[in-house]
N, C-alpha and C positions, 0 to 999 in steps of 0.2 A: 510254786517254786519260782525263785528269782530268774530273770532272763539272762543275767550276767553275773559271773562271780563263782568262786569255788564253793564246794560244800563245806560248811563250817561244823565244828564240833557240836554235839547235841546239847551239851551243857557248858556253862562258863562260871567263872568266879565273879561274884558281885557283892557289894555292900547293900544290905537291905534294911530299910527303915521299918520298925515295928511300932515304936512308941518313943517319947522323949527319953534320950539316954539309952534306948534299946536298939542299937544298930548291930547287925550280925553279918559276918562274912559267910556267904552261902554259895552252894552250887544251884544255879537256876537255869531254865531253858535259854539257849542262845536264840536271839531274834533272827527272823528271816525276812527278806524284803519282798513284800507284795507289790502290786502295780503302784508306781509313783513313789515308792519308798527307797530309802538308802540305809544300808548297814555299814557301820565303820568299826574297825578295830581300834579301840581307844588307846592313844599313846599317853595321854595325861589329862587330868581333870583338876582344876583348881578348887580349893575349899573357900567358898564365899562366906562373908560375914553372916549372910542370911542362912547358909547351911549350918553355921555354928550356932546361931540363935535357935534354929529349929532343933538341933541336937540337944540344946540346953533346955528346950521346952517352952520357948517364948510363947505367950498367949496369942500373939498375932498369927502364928503359924498353926497352933493346935486348937485355937478357938476358945473364946470365953463368952461372957454375957453380952459383949458389945461387938464381937467379930465372928464371922462364920468360920468354920473349920476349913483350913487351907490345905494342910497335909492330909493325904488319904492313903495311909499305909495298908498293906505292905507295898513299898515302892523303892526304886533305886535312886539315891540322891545324886546331885551334881549337874550343873548347867554350864560350867566354864571348861568345856572339853574340846579336844582336837584329836583327829584320828585319820586312819587310812581307809579309803573306800574299799570294801571287800565284796559287797553285793549291791547290785542295782536292780530294782524292780522295773517292770515294763514302763518305758517312757521317762524314767527318772534321769537317765543319763543325758538325754536331749534337753529335758526341762531345765536342768541345773548346770549343764556343761561339764559334767563329771564323767570320769572314766575310772575303771578299776585301778587302784594304786595311787590315785590322787589323794592329797591331804585335803580335808574338808572340815567345815564347822557348820553349825546350824544356829540361827537366832534362838535365844532362850525361850521365846514365846511361840506357841503353835496356835494360830488364830482359827476361828471357825469359818471365816470368810463369808458369813451370811448375815450377821447382826448389823445394825445401823452403823456402828462404828467402823466395822470392817469395810462395808460397802461405800463409805465416804472417805476411805483412805487412812483411817485412824486405827489400823489393825493392832497396834501395840496396846491399845486400851480395850480390846475385845472383851465383851462381857461373858463369853463362853470359853475363853481361851484356857489353854493348859501351859504351864511352864515346866520345862524339863526338871525332873528330880523330885517332884512333890506329889505326883499322882501316877498310878500304874499305866495309864494310857500313854504317857510320855516319860518313860523311865530315863534316868539321867546317865551320866558318864562315869560314875564310880563303879565300873565293871569292865570286863575284858572287851565287850562289844556293846554297842547301843544302836538303836534304830531311829532314823529321822522319818516321822510319819509323812504321808502324802501331802498334808497341808502345811508342812514346815517350810521355812525359808533357809535355803542352804547355799553355801559359797565355797568355791575352790580357793585353797590357800597356796601360795608359792611353795614349791617343793623344798626350797632351802630354808624355810622358816624354822628356826630352832623350836623344839617342842615346848620348852618352858615359856618362850615368848608367845607361842601360839595360844597358850591358855589365857593370855592377857587380852586377846581380841574381844571377847565378850565384855569384860569390864571397861576396856578402852571405848567401846561403842557407847556404854552408859556415860562415861566421862564426857565424850563429845556432845552427847545430847544435852547433858546438864549445862555445859558451857553455851550451847546454842540457846537454851532457855534463858540464860543470864543476859543475853543481848548486850554484851560489853561494847562500849564506845571507846574510841581512841582516847587515851589519857585517863581513863577511869581508874580509881583506886579499888582494887578487887581483893577480897579476902576469901581464901578457900580454907574452910575449917575442917580439919581431919585429914591426915596424910597416910591413910591406908592405901590400898591398891587403887580404889576409885578416886580418892582425893588427889593422889599423886598424878594420876592421869589427867585430872581436871587442871592441875597446875601446869602440866605440859601443854595442854590444849589452850588454856587461857593465855599462856605466853604468846601463842600465835596470833592472838587478837590485839596485840600491842597495847596493853593497859599501861597507864602512867606509872602505877606502882602495884606490884603483885605480891601479896602477903599470904603466907601459909602458916597455919597454927596446928599444933599437936602437942600432946603431953609427953611424947617420946622423942628425944633428941636425935636418935639414929634415923628416924623418919624425916625429921626436919632437914637433916643433912642431905638426904636424897631429894627433898623438895627444892633445895637451893640448886642442885645439879640440874633439875628439870626446868629451872627458870624463875623460881621465886626470888624477888629482890630482897625480901626481908622475911625472916621466920620468927615466930613468937611461941613460947611455951607458956600457956596460961597457968600451969602449975608452979611456975617460977617467977612470973611477973604479971602485972595487971595489963592484960592484952587489950581490953576495952579502952583504958586510958591511953595506952600507947598509940592506938589508932586514932583516937580523938586528937591527941597532941600533934600527930602527923598531918591532920586535915583541918587545922584551925578550929577544931571543936565540932566540925560538921559530921564526921564519920565517913565510912567507906561508901562508895557508890553502889557496889555489888557485893553481896555476901552469899557464898555457896556453902550450904551446910552438908557435910559429909562425915560427921563424927559418929553418927549412930547413937548419940547420947543426948538426953534432954538438955543438958547444960550447954550444948552447942547451939541449940535454938535460942535459949535465953541470952547467951553471949551475943549472938547475931542481932537480936532485937535492940540491944543496948549499943552495939557498935556501928550499926548502919545509919546513914543520914536520912533526913526527911526526903520523901519521894524516891528513895532508893529501891533497888530490886533485890529481893530475897529469894533464892532458889533452894528448895528443900528436896534432897534426894534420899536421905537416909532411911533405912528400915529400922524403926525403933522397937526395942524389946517390950515397951510398955507405953501407955498413953502419956502424952505430954501436955502439961497445963502451963499456959503463958498468959500474960496480960494482953488481951486482944485490943485494948484501947490504944496500945502503942501502934498497932498495925493500921488502925483507922484514924481515930481522933488526933493522935499525937504526930504520926509521921506519914500517914497516907502512903503506905508502902505498896509496891507491886510484888505480890506473892505468887511465885511460879513453882508448881510441882514439877518433878522430872522423874520419869518412869522408863526404865529399860533404854534401849538404844536403837530406835527406829530409823530406817533409811540410811544408816551410816556404817554398816559393816564393811563395805568396800573401802571406805575412808579409814576405818580403824585398822584394817589389814595393811593398807598403804603406809599409814603413819608408823606402824611398828616395823614393817619390812624395810622401809627406806630410812628409818631412824629419824624421821621428822619429830617424833617424840621419843626420846631415848629412854627405853624402859629397862635398860640394863641395871640389875641390882634390885628390882622390885620383887622378883621371885627369890625368896631366901631359903626355902627348904623344898626338896623333892624327896618324897618318901614312898615306899611300896604300899600298895593298897592294904596289906596286912597290918600296917601301922596306922590305921585310920584314927584310933583313939589318941595317939600322940599328935597326929595332925590337927584334930579338932582342939586339943588342949593348947597347942601352940597358937592357933587362931584366937582362942578365947583369951589367953593371957597377953598376947601381942608382944611379949618380952623378946626382943631380938629377932622378931619375925615380921614380915609384911605379907607376901603372898606365899601360902603353903600349897604345894601341889602333890596329888596322889598319882602314882603310876601303876596301873594294873599289871 
């Protein structure tokens, strides 16, 4: 039994993953907090592009000849959640500075804390880790309640944080990490490709690095409009103009210094390799639905690029909370739709089409 908190209902409403396209709203057992664990009543959970690709059956999630199986159903999806602490297991309150009634979030990864990567401080690359929403051990936030395991990294959120903005803490942490990996110098010409939730966060954070010219690209003009509000000096729609040539013209033919790829589409990688200058820095964050083939001679023989991957948002959750809470990065307008959990099919469809939407949130 938990040491702190009320008795919760025996069952709860939750979205359960069974197979690609087979997601069901079910009554399942409500979690309870064992020692070191935290149970929250979920206020809201964002639908990530990765969730959408999983729902659609992308090979990288369900496994194919080249990738191991990542999703292990049945499980409850969702990792962009925020909620109210309703139970604290023994020691959890002191460990995380949490009390019953606090708003709280958890990093999307639950490390093992035993592998070589964890013991050297690189926990976000843990080889045995679980990520909320893809495996039963760490069920996600598309449910009335969810549990933070004892190995999780949890944080208190300011009580006046609006629920919709709270769902952006996880993607903001990813955006911060990607910009850190970009190593932007003063005066750099920086391109952020893709203005979904993550790309828009990257625009806002990159603006804080004082680039000489900050360019955002996307195929949807409503997203580019928001990118300008977040600090982009110039926005380009590759569907309407030659974005590569435009960047080359602006840089005397050299190309941009930094290119951050957040489109989630192979064309974004190809465009970046053509747009970036020699000795430039290319940051790849996207989760691709399929394998991407490019001319690797550009990376080495032609341009000698610095290629940096970016994964999750390690060590920056407090900063992400601060940026959103204080308005350092103005996230107003990124959440475009808040739907009840029962309308999950509509939510996934909006994310997949991206027409008129950016961040779609489910509320249990």
